[in-house]
DRENDO-1510 file (C-alpha; in Angstrom, 1 decimal, always signed):
<recs>
REC; n; res; u; v; w
REC; 1; MET; -7.4; -32.5; +7.8 .
REC; 2; LYS; -8.3; -28.7; +8.6 .
REC; 3; VAL; -5.6; -26.6; +9.0 .
REC; 4; LEU; -6.2; -23.1; +10.9 .
REC; 5; VAL; -3.5; -20.3; +9.9 .
REC; 6; ILE; -2.9; -17.5; +12.7 .
REC; 7; ASN; -1.0; -14.3; +11.2 .
REC; 8; CYS; -1.1; -11.5; +14.0 .
REC; 9; GLY; +0.2; -8.3; +14.4 .
REC; 10; SER; +0.1; -5.8; +17.0 .
REC; 11; SER; -3.7; -5.0; +16.8 .
REC; 12; SER; -4.7; -7.2; +14.1 .
REC; 13; ILE; -5.1; -11.5; +13.2 .
REC; 14; LYS; -5.2; -12.0; +9.7 .
REC; 15; TYR; -6.3; -16.1; +8.9 .
REC; 16; GLN; -7.3; -18.8; +6.8 .
REC; 17; LEU; -8.9; -22.3; +7.6 .
REC; 18; PHE; -7.9; -24.7; +4.9 .
REC; 19; ASN; -9.4; -28.0; +4.0 .
REC; 20; MET; -5.9; -29.9; +3.8 .
REC; 21; ASP; -7.4; -33.2; +1.6 .
REC; 22; ASN; -7.2; -30.9; -1.4 .
REC; 23; GLU; -5.7; -27.5; -0.2 .
REC; 24; GLU; -9.1; -25.3; -0.6 .
REC; 25; VAL; -9.4; -22.3; +1.5 .
REC; 26; LEU; -12.7; -22.6; +3.5 .
REC; 27; ALA; -12.7; -19.4; +4.7 .
REC; 28; LYS; -10.4; -16.1; +5.8 .
REC; 29; GLY; -10.6; -13.1; +7.4 .
REC; 30; LEU; -8.7; -10.5; +9.3 .
REC; 31; VAL; -9.4; -9.1; +12.7 .
REC; 32; GLU; -8.9; -5.2; +13.2 .
REC; 33; ARG; -8.3; -2.8; +15.8 .
REC; 34; ILE; -7.7; -5.4; +18.8 .
REC; 35; GLY; -8.0; -3.2; +21.6 .
REC; 36; ILE; -8.9; +0.1; +19.8 .
REC; 37; GLU; -12.4; +1.9; +19.3 .
REC; 38; GLY; -13.7; +0.6; +16.1 .
REC; 39; SER; -12.5; -2.9; +16.3 .
REC; 40; ILE; -14.1; -5.2; +13.5 .
REC; 41; LEU; -13.6; -8.9; +12.2 .
REC; 42; ILE; -14.2; -9.0; +8.3 .
REC; 43; HIS; -15.1; -12.7; +7.2 .
REC; 44; LYS; -15.3; -13.9; +3.9 .
REC; 45; VAL; -16.4; -17.3; +2.6 .
REC; 46; ASN; -17.6; -18.0; -1.1 .
REC; 47; GLY; -16.7; -14.4; -2.2 .
REC; 48; GLU; -19.2; -13.4; +0.3 .
REC; 49; LYS; -18.2; -11.1; +3.1 .
REC; 50; TYR; -19.2; -10.2; +6.8 .
REC; 51; ASP; -18.3; -7.7; +8.9 .
REC; 52; ILE; -18.7; -8.1; +12.6 .
REC; 53; LYS; -18.5; -5.4; +14.8 .
REC; 54; GLU; -18.0; -6.2; +18.4 .
REC; 55; VAL; -15.9; -4.6; +21.3 .
REC; 56; ILE; -12.0; -6.8; +20.7 .
REC; 57; LYS; -10.2; -6.3; +23.9 .
REC; 58; ASP; -7.0; -8.6; +23.5 .
REC; 59; HIS; -6.0; -11.2; +21.2 .
REC; 60; LYS; -7.7; -13.8; +23.2 .
REC; 61; ASP; -11.1; -11.9; +22.5 .
REC; 62; GLY; -10.3; -12.0; +18.6 .
REC; 63; VAL; -9.0; -15.7; +18.3 .
REC; 64; ARG; -12.6; -16.5; +20.0 .
REC; 65; LEU; -14.3; -14.0; +17.9 .
REC; 66; VAL; -12.3; -15.9; +14.8 .
REC; 67; ILE; -14.2; -19.2; +16.2 .
REC; 68; GLU; -17.4; -18.5; +16.9 .
REC; 69; ALA; -17.3; -17.2; +12.8 .
REC; 70; LEU; -15.9; -20.2; +11.3 .
REC; 71; THR; -18.4; -21.7; +13.3 .
REC; 72; ASN; -21.1; -19.7; +13.1 .
REC; 73; LYS; -24.5; -21.5; +11.7 .
REC; 74; GLU; -25.2; -18.5; +9.2 .
REC; 75; TYR; -21.8; -17.9; +7.5 .
REC; 76; GLY; -19.6; -20.7; +9.6 .
REC; 77; VAL; -17.3; -23.3; +7.5 .
REC; 78; ILE; -17.2; -26.3; +10.2 .
REC; 79; ALA; -19.5; -27.8; +13.0 .
REC; 80; ASP; -17.4; -26.9; +15.9 .
REC; 81; MET; -13.9; -25.9; +17.0 .
REC; 82; SER; -13.1; -29.8; +17.0 .
REC; 83; GLU; -12.4; -30.0; +13.4 .
REC; 84; ILE; -9.2; -28.1; +13.4 .
REC; 85; SER; -6.7; -30.8; +13.9 .
REC; 86; ALA; -3.7; -28.1; +14.2 .
REC; 87; VAL; -2.9; -24.2; +13.8 .
REC; 88; GLY; +0.2; -23.3; +11.7 .
REC; 89; HIS; +1.5; -19.5; +13.0 .
REC; 90; ARG; +3.3; -17.1; +10.9 .
REC; 91; VAL; +6.8; -16.3; +13.7 .
REC; 92; VAL; +8.5; -13.5; +11.9 .
REC; 93; HIS; +12.3; -14.4; +13.7 .
REC; 94; GLY; +13.6; -18.2; +14.5 .
REC; 95; GLY; +17.4; -16.7; +14.8 .
REC; 96; GLU; +19.7; -19.5; +14.1 .
REC; 97; LYS; +17.9; -22.1; +16.1 .
REC; 98; TYR; +15.3; -23.2; +13.5 .
REC; 99; ALA; +15.8; -23.9; +9.4 .
REC; 100; SER; +12.6; -25.4; +9.4 .
REC; 101; SER; +8.7; -25.2; +10.9 .
REC; 102; VAL; +8.4; -26.7; +14.2 .
REC; 103; VAL; +5.6; -27.9; +16.4 .
REC; 104; ILE; +5.4; -25.2; +19.4 .
REC; 105; ASN; +6.4; -26.7; +22.6 .
REC; 106; ASP; +7.7; -24.7; +25.9 .
REC; 107; GLU; +11.5; -24.7; +24.5 .
REC; 108; VAL; +10.1; -23.2; +21.1 .
REC; 109; MET; +8.4; -20.7; +23.2 .
REC; 110; LYS; +11.7; -19.5; +24.8 .
REC; 111; SER; +13.7; -19.4; +21.5 .
REC; 112; ILE; +10.9; -17.3; +20.4 .
REC; 113; GLU; +11.0; -14.7; +23.5 .
REC; 114; ASP; +15.0; -14.7; +23.2 .
REC; 115; CYS; +14.0; -13.6; +19.6 .
REC; 116; VAL; +12.5; -10.7; +20.6 .
REC; 117; LYS; +15.7; -8.3; +20.8 .
REC; 118; LEU; +15.9; -9.3; +17.0 .
REC; 119; ALA; +12.3; -8.2; +16.2 .
REC; 120; PRO; +10.8; -5.9; +18.5 .
REC; 121; LEU; +7.8; -5.2; +16.4 .
REC; 122; HIS; +6.9; -8.4; +15.0 .
REC; 123; ASN; +7.7; -11.6; +17.5 .
REC; 124; PRO; +5.4; -9.8; +20.5 .
REC; 125; PRO; +2.0; -9.8; +18.7 .
REC; 126; ASN; +3.2; -13.1; +17.6 .
REC; 127; ILE; +3.8; -14.5; +21.2 .
REC; 128; ILE; +0.6; -13.0; +22.5 .
REC; 129; GLY; -1.6; -15.2; +19.5 .
REC; 130; ILE; -0.1; -18.5; +20.0 .
REC; 131; ASN; -0.7; -17.6; +23.6 .
REC; 132; ALA; -4.3; -17.3; +22.9 .
REC; 133; CYS; -4.5; -20.0; +20.3 .
REC; 134; LYS; -3.3; -22.2; +23.5 .
REC; 135; GLU; -5.9; -20.7; +26.0 .
REC; 136; MET; -8.7; -21.4; +23.4 .
REC; 137; MET; -7.6; -24.5; +21.7 .
REC; 138; PRO; -5.5; -26.2; +24.9 .
REC; 139; GLU; -5.3; -30.0; +23.2 .
REC; 140; VAL; -4.7; -28.4; +19.5 .
REC; 141; PRO; -1.1; -28.9; +18.2 .
REC; 142; MET; +0.6; -25.6; +17.2 .
REC; 143; VAL; +3.0; -25.1; +14.6 .
REC; 144; ALA; +5.5; -22.2; +14.0 .
REC; 145; VAL; +6.5; -21.4; +10.8 .
REC; 146; PHE; +9.4; -18.4; +10.8 .
REC; 147; ASP; +10.1; -16.1; +7.9 .
REC; 148; THR; +13.4; -16.2; +8.3 .
REC; 149; ALA; +14.0; -20.3; +8.4 .
REC; 150; PHE; +14.5; -20.4; +4.8 .
REC; 151; HIS; +17.7; -18.5; +4.7 .
REC; 152; GLN; +19.1; -20.7; +7.6 .
REC; 153; THR; +21.1; -22.4; +4.8 .
REC; 154; MET; +23.2; -19.6; +3.7 .
REC; 155; PRO; +26.5; -19.7; +4.2 .
REC; 156; LYS; +29.0; -18.1; +6.1 .
REC; 157; GLU; +30.3; -15.8; +4.0 .
REC; 158; ALA; +26.6; -14.5; +2.9 .
REC; 159; TYR; +25.2; -14.1; +6.2 .
REC; 160; LEU; +28.6; -12.5; +8.4 .
REC; 161; TYR; +29.0; -9.0; +8.4 .
REC; 162; PRO; +32.9; -8.0; +8.3 .
REC; 163; ILE; +32.2; -6.2; +11.8 .
REC; 164; PRO; +34.3; -7.5; +14.8 .
REC; 165; TYR; +33.5; -11.1; +15.4 .
REC; 166; GLU; +32.6; -10.9; +18.6 .
REC; 167; LEU; +29.7; -8.8; +17.9 .
REC; 168; TYR; +28.1; -11.9; +16.3 .
REC; 169; GLU; +29.4; -14.2; +18.7 .
REC; 170; ASN; +28.0; -12.2; +21.4 .
REC; 171; ASP; +25.0; -10.6; +20.3 .
REC; 172; ALA; +24.0; -12.7; +17.2 .
REC; 173; ILE; +24.6; -9.8; +14.6 .
REC; 174; ARG; +24.3; -11.5; +11.2 .
REC; 175; LYS; +22.1; -11.8; +8.0 .
REC; 176; TYR; +18.9; -13.9; +8.9 .
REC; 177; GLY; +17.1; -12.4; +5.6 .
REC; 178; PHE; +12.6; -12.1; +6.1 .
REC; 179; HIS; +10.0; -13.2; +3.7 .
REC; 180; GLY; +11.1; -16.9; +3.6 .
REC; 181; THR; +8.3; -18.7; +3.5 .
REC; 182; SER; +7.4; -16.5; +0.2 .
REC; 183; HIS; +10.6; -17.1; -1.2 .
REC; 184; LYS; +10.1; -21.2; -0.1 .
REC; 185; TYR; +7.1; -21.0; -2.3 .
REC; 186; VAL; +7.8; -19.2; -5.0 .
REC; 187; THR; +10.9; -21.4; -5.2 .
REC; 188; GLN; +8.7; -24.6; -5.3 .
REC; 189; LYS; +5.9; -23.3; -7.5 .
REC; 190; ALA; +8.8; -22.3; -10.1 .
REC; 191; ALA; +10.4; -26.2; -10.1 .
REC; 192; GLU; +6.9; -27.4; -11.0 .
REC; 193; MET; +6.2; -24.7; -13.7 .
REC; 194; ILE; +9.4; -25.4; -15.5 .
REC; 195; GLY; +9.4; -29.0; -14.8 .
REC; 196; LYS; +12.3; -29.5; -12.9 .
REC; 197; ASN; +12.9; -30.8; -8.8 .
REC; 198; VAL; +13.1; -28.4; -6.5 .
REC; 199; ASP; +16.7; -29.6; -5.4 .
REC; 200; ASP; +17.4; -28.7; -8.8 .
REC; 201; ILE; +16.5; -25.1; -9.7 .
REC; 202; ASN; +18.8; -22.2; -9.3 .
REC; 203; ILE; +16.3; -19.4; -9.3 .
REC; 204; ILE; +16.2; -15.3; -8.3 .
REC; 205; THR; +13.0; -14.8; -6.3 .
REC; 206; CYS; +12.1; -11.1; -6.2 .
REC; 207; HIS; +9.2; -11.0; -3.8 .
REC; 208; LEU; +8.1; -7.1; -4.4 .
REC; 209; GLY; +5.3; -5.2; -2.0 .
REC; 210; ASN; +5.7; -2.6; +0.1 .
REC; 211; GLY; +8.4; -4.6; +2.0 .
REC; 212; ALA; +11.0; -6.2; -0.9 .
REC; 213; SER; +13.8; -8.8; -0.9 .
REC; 214; LEU; +15.1; -11.1; -3.5 .
REC; 215; ALA; +16.3; -14.2; -2.5 .
REC; 216; ALA; +19.2; -16.2; -4.6 .
REC; 217; VAL; +18.2; -20.0; -4.2 .
REC; 218; LYS; +20.7; -22.7; -5.5 .
REC; 219; ASN; +19.8; -26.3; -5.7 .
REC; 220; GLY; +16.6; -25.2; -3.9 .
REC; 221; LYS; +18.1; -23.7; -0.7 .
REC; 222; SER; +18.8; -19.9; +0.0 .
REC; 223; VAL; +22.5; -19.1; -0.1 .
REC; 224; ASP; +22.1; -15.0; -0.5 .
REC; 225; THR; +19.2; -12.7; +0.3 .
REC; 226; SER; +18.7; -8.8; +0.6 .
REC; 227; MET; +17.1; -8.3; +4.0 .
REC; 228; GLY; +20.0; -8.6; +6.3 .
REC; 229; PHE; +19.8; -8.3; +10.5 .
REC; 230; THR; +16.3; -6.5; +10.4 .
REC; 231; PRO; +14.1; -6.2; +7.3 .
REC; 232; LEU; +15.7; -2.6; +6.8 .
REC; 233; GLU; +18.7; -3.9; +4.7 .
REC; 234; GLY; +18.3; -4.4; +0.9 .
REC; 235; LEU; +15.8; -3.0; -1.5 .
REC; 236; CYS; +14.5; +0.7; -1.3 .
REC; 237; MET; +11.3; -0.3; -0.5 .
REC; 238; GLY; +7.9; +2.0; +0.5 .
REC; 239; THR; +9.0; +3.7; +3.6 .
REC; 240; ARG; +12.3; +1.8; +4.0 .
REC; 241; SER; +15.5; +2.6; +3.2 .
REC; 242; GLY; +17.3; -0.2; +2.2 .
REC; 243; SER; +21.1; -0.6; +1.9 .
REC; 244; ILE; +22.5; +2.9; +2.8 .
REC; 245; ASP; +26.2; +4.1; +4.0 .
REC; 246; PRO; +26.4; +3.5; +7.7 .
REC; 247; SER; +27.9; +6.5; +8.4 .
REC; 248; ILE; +24.9; +8.4; +7.4 .
REC; 249; VAL; +23.2; +6.9; +10.9 .
REC; 250; THR; +26.4; +8.7; +13.0 .
REC; 251; PHE; +26.3; +12.0; +10.8 .
REC; 252; LEU; +22.5; +12.2; +11.6 .
REC; 253; MET; +23.1; +12.1; +15.1 .
REC; 254; LYS; +26.4; +14.0; +15.8 .
REC; 255; GLU; +25.3; +16.9; +13.0 .
REC; 256; LYS; +21.9; +17.1; +12.9 .
REC; 257; GLY; +21.5; +15.8; +16.9 .
REC; 258; TYR; +19.1; +13.3; +16.1 .
REC; 259; SER; +18.5; +10.6; +18.4 .
REC; 260; CYS; +18.8; +6.7; +17.8 .
REC; 261; ASP; +14.8; +6.4; +17.6 .
REC; 262; GLU; +14.4; +9.4; +15.5 .
REC; 263; VAL; +17.3; +8.3; +12.8 .
REC; 264; ASP; +15.4; +4.3; +13.1 .
REC; 265; ASN; +12.1; +6.2; +12.4 .
REC; 266; ILE; +13.5; +8.4; +9.5 .
REC; 267; LEU; +15.0; +5.2; +8.0 .
REC; 268; ASN; +11.9; +2.7; +8.5 .
REC; 269; LYS; +8.9; +5.2; +8.0 .
REC; 270; LYS; +10.1; +8.2; +5.9 .
REC; 271; SER; +12.3; +6.8; +3.5 .
REC; 272; GLY; +12.2; +4.7; +0.3 .
REC; 273; LEU; +9.7; +5.7; -2.1 .
REC; 274; LEU; +7.9; +8.0; +0.4 .
REC; 275; GLY; +11.0; +9.5; +1.2 .
REC; 276; ILE; +12.3; +10.3; -2.7 .
REC; 277; SER; +9.2; +11.3; -4.1 .
REC; 278; GLY; +7.7; +13.1; -1.0 .
REC; 279; LEU; +4.1; +11.6; -2.0 .
REC; 280; SER; +3.4; +8.3; -1.5 .
REC; 281; SER; +4.6; +4.5; -0.2 .
REC; 282; ASP; +2.4; +3.3; -2.3 .
REC; 283; PHE; +3.8; +2.2; -6.0 .
REC; 284; ARG; +0.9; +2.7; -7.7 .
REC; 285; ASP; +0.8; +6.1; -6.7 .
REC; 286; ILE; +4.5; +6.7; -8.0 .
REC; 287; ARG; +4.2; +4.8; -11.3 .
REC; 288; SER; +1.0; +7.4; -11.9 .
REC; 289; THR; +2.6; +10.8; -10.8 .
REC; 290; ALA; +5.9; +9.4; -12.8 .
REC; 291; GLY; +3.6; +9.2; -15.9 .
REC; 292; GLU; +2.4; +12.9; -15.1 .
REC; 293; GLY; +6.4; +14.0; -15.6 .
REC; 294; VAL; +6.6; +14.4; -11.5 .
REC; 295; GLU; +10.6; +14.4; -11.2 .
REC; 296; ARG; +10.9; +13.4; -8.1 .
REC; 297; SER; +8.3; +10.2; -8.2 .
REC; 298; ILE; +10.5; +9.6; -11.6 .
REC; 299; LEU; +13.1; +9.4; -9.5 .
REC; 300; ALA; +11.6; +7.2; -6.6 .
REC; 301; ARG; +10.6; +4.8; -9.1 .
REC; 302; ASP; +14.2; +4.5; -10.9 .
REC; 303; ILE; +16.1; +4.2; -8.1 .
REC; 304; PHE; +13.5; +1.5; -7.0 .
REC; 305; PHE; +14.1; -0.5; -10.6 .
REC; 306; ASN; +18.2; +0.0; -10.0 .
REC; 307; LYS; +18.3; -1.8; -6.8 .
REC; 308; ILE; +16.3; -5.0; -7.9 .
REC; 309; ARG; +18.4; -5.3; -10.9 .
REC; 310; GLN; +21.7; -4.5; -8.9 .
REC; 311; TYR; +20.8; -7.2; -7.1 .
REC; 312; ILE; +19.8; -9.5; -9.6 .
REC; 313; GLY; +22.8; -9.0; -11.7 .
REC; 314; SER; +24.9; -10.2; -8.0 .
REC; 315; TYR; +22.7; -13.5; -7.5 .
REC; 316; ALA; +23.4; -14.1; -11.3 .
REC; 317; VAL; +27.0; -14.5; -10.3 .
REC; 318; THR; +26.5; -15.7; -6.9 .
REC; 319; LEU; +24.6; -18.5; -8.6 .
REC; 320; GLY; +26.7; -19.1; -11.7 .
REC; 321; LYS; +23.6; -20.5; -13.6 .
REC; 322; VAL; +20.2; -19.5; -13.3 .
REC; 323; ASP; +17.4; -21.2; -14.5 .
REC; 324; CYS; +14.8; -18.5; -13.9 .
REC; 325; ILE; +13.4; -15.5; -12.3 .
REC; 326; ALA; +10.4; -15.3; -10.3 .
REC; 327; PHE; +8.4; -11.9; -9.5 .
REC; 328; ALA; +6.0; -12.3; -6.6 .
REC; 329; GLY; +4.4; -10.0; -4.2 .
REC; 330; GLY; +1.6; -7.4; -4.8 .
REC; 331; ILE; +4.0; -5.5; -7.3 .
REC; 332; GLY; +6.1; -8.0; -8.4 .
REC; 333; GLU; +2.8; -9.6; -9.3 .
REC; 334; ASN; +0.5; -7.0; -10.7 .
REC; 335; ALA; +2.8; -4.4; -12.2 .
REC; 336; ALA; +3.9; -5.2; -15.7 .
REC; 337; LEU; +5.6; -2.1; -15.9 .
REC; 338; VAL; +8.1; -3.2; -12.9 .
REC; 339; ARG; +9.1; -6.5; -14.6 .
REC; 340; SER; +9.4; -5.0; -18.0 .
REC; 341; GLU; +11.9; -2.1; -16.6 .
REC; 342; VAL; +13.5; -4.7; -14.2 .
REC; 343; ALA; +14.0; -6.8; -16.9 .
REC; 344; LYS; +16.1; -4.1; -18.7 .
REC; 345; GLY; +19.6; -5.0; -19.3 .
REC; 346; LEU; +19.0; -8.5; -18.0 .
REC; 347; GLU; +19.8; -9.8; -21.8 .
REC; 348; ILE; +23.5; -9.6; -20.9 .
REC; 349; ILE; +23.0; -12.7; -18.4 .
REC; 350; GLY; +20.4; -14.4; -21.2 .
REC; 351; ALA; +17.2; -13.1; -19.8 .
REC; 352; GLU; +13.9; -11.9; -22.1 .
REC; 353; ILE; +11.2; -10.2; -21.5 .
REC; 354; ASP; +8.5; -11.1; -23.7 .
REC; 355; SER; +5.9; -8.0; -23.6 .
REC; 356; LYS; +2.7; -9.1; -24.9 .
REC; 357; LEU; +2.9; -12.0; -22.2 .
REC; 358; ASN; +4.1; -9.1; -19.7 .
REC; 359; GLU; +1.2; -7.0; -19.7 .
REC; 360; ALA; -1.2; -10.2; -20.3 .
REC; 361; ALA; -0.2; -11.6; -16.4 .
REC; 362; ALA; -1.4; -9.7; -13.9 .
REC; 363; GLY; -1.8; -11.8; -10.6 .
REC; 364; VAL; -1.8; -15.4; -12.6 .
REC; 365; GLU; +0.7; -17.7; -12.8 .
REC; 366; ALA; +2.7; -17.4; -16.2 .
REC; 367; CYS; +5.9; -17.7; -18.1 .
REC; 368; ILE; +6.6; -14.2; -19.6 .
REC; 369; SER; +10.1; -14.6; -21.0 .
REC; 370; THR; +10.8; -14.7; -24.9 .
REC; 371; GLU; +10.9; -18.4; -26.5 .
REC; 372; SER; +14.8; -17.7; -27.2 .
REC; 373; SER; +15.1; -16.7; -23.6 .
REC; 374; LYS; +17.9; -18.6; -21.8 .
REC; 375; ILE; +16.3; -17.9; -18.3 .
REC; 376; LYS; +12.8; -18.1; -17.4 .
REC; 377; ILE; +10.9; -15.4; -16.3 .
REC; 378; LEU; +8.1; -16.1; -14.3 .
REC; 379; VAL; +5.2; -14.2; -12.3 .
REC; 380; ILE; +4.1; -16.1; -9.0 .
REC; 381; PRO; +1.7; -14.8; -6.9 .
REC; 382; THR; +2.7; -15.9; -3.8 .
REC; 383; ASP; +1.2; -17.9; -0.8 .
REC; 384; GLU; +2.4; -17.8; +2.4 .
REC; 385; GLU; -0.7; -18.9; +4.2 .
REC; 386; LEU; -0.4; -22.0; +1.8 .
REC; 387; MET; +3.0; -22.8; +2.7 .
REC; 388; ILE; +2.0; -22.5; +6.4 .
REC; 389; ALA; -0.6; -25.0; +6.6 .
REC; 390; ARG; +1.5; -27.5; +4.2 .
REC; 391; ASP; +4.2; -27.4; +7.4 .
REC; 392; THR; +1.9; -27.6; +9.5 .
REC; 393; LYS; -0.1; -30.5; +7.8 .
REC; 394; GLU; +3.6; -32.4; +7.6 .
REC; 395; LEU; +4.4; -31.8; +10.9 .
REC; 396; CYS; +1.0; -33.3; +12.7 .
REC; 397; CYS; +0.4; -35.8; +10.3 .
REC; 398; LYS; +3.6; -37.6; +11.7 .
</recs>
């Protein structure tokens, strides 16, 4: 069975084609600058890269080009489109309705459209991508895999905000959480690595990238997570502020005369590591300049570390017993410094990092805790695309 995984942005399409008999990635690529001058498809097969430059006026054009690349006689990996058994789509927001992935039908499409108000930047391109694939492959089953689904097991005391209850009832204002596909994958992989059944594992998963979130997972189910109503809540991130005093928003509007959109832009695009350092949103730049003694880079770095430690500490209390802490995402997988600094002080909960093992773990699965550590510390490169492909296979092979 071959499954095509599609992740649509506003002007891009990421894709991977899997042979689900052995979970091999047959091909993957990225369509960029859809509807913009200089559009291109970057197609990768067996380590070889092929740049296909062509006018791509919309997402339907992009999907067509993906299919043509996959079936190309020179660098394609399938004879024709009929070899694609199903398509799995990343969808950012599924609201309260979906606690798992689902085969897409008219009702599901309506639900995804209803969630546009909750994810106005993400759900619209997801919908466009689904419709483009349906038009190109009308007989192929489609599956929606929601970033929010894994966190729908959170109890009410974790997902409700202490604001008038009517705002939850009437406007669906609550914590939803994101990066759920990654947190789910890391949870399952961690259970394999430490030899436990996934239903028995208590884990704190740390998805650390330009966008970052933590999750408290009890008996394999999410019971709390750092992102909330939107992906703005929680940790200090590349350009996002994370959690702040909400009165800062009204202060900026009343005292500084900022509009709602201006405040939103500040908190989402001008804050976090970029806002504190004044230099960059990329942690690699922050780490480098902090190492050179640049004061605001040191401050940005330390705020980032501190916020992660705070969440780990609170989630250890939430879980009661912690089997392991897992680092994933571009920063979590590759930055030994982040892992070592975050681990400082975690001895109080029984988590101790082995510095040599930590330094050696760069983008590979590894256990980096000391032999005496009561809590395993793991590095797990996340694979959201494989998780989407697995859910798609499971639903379409029933």
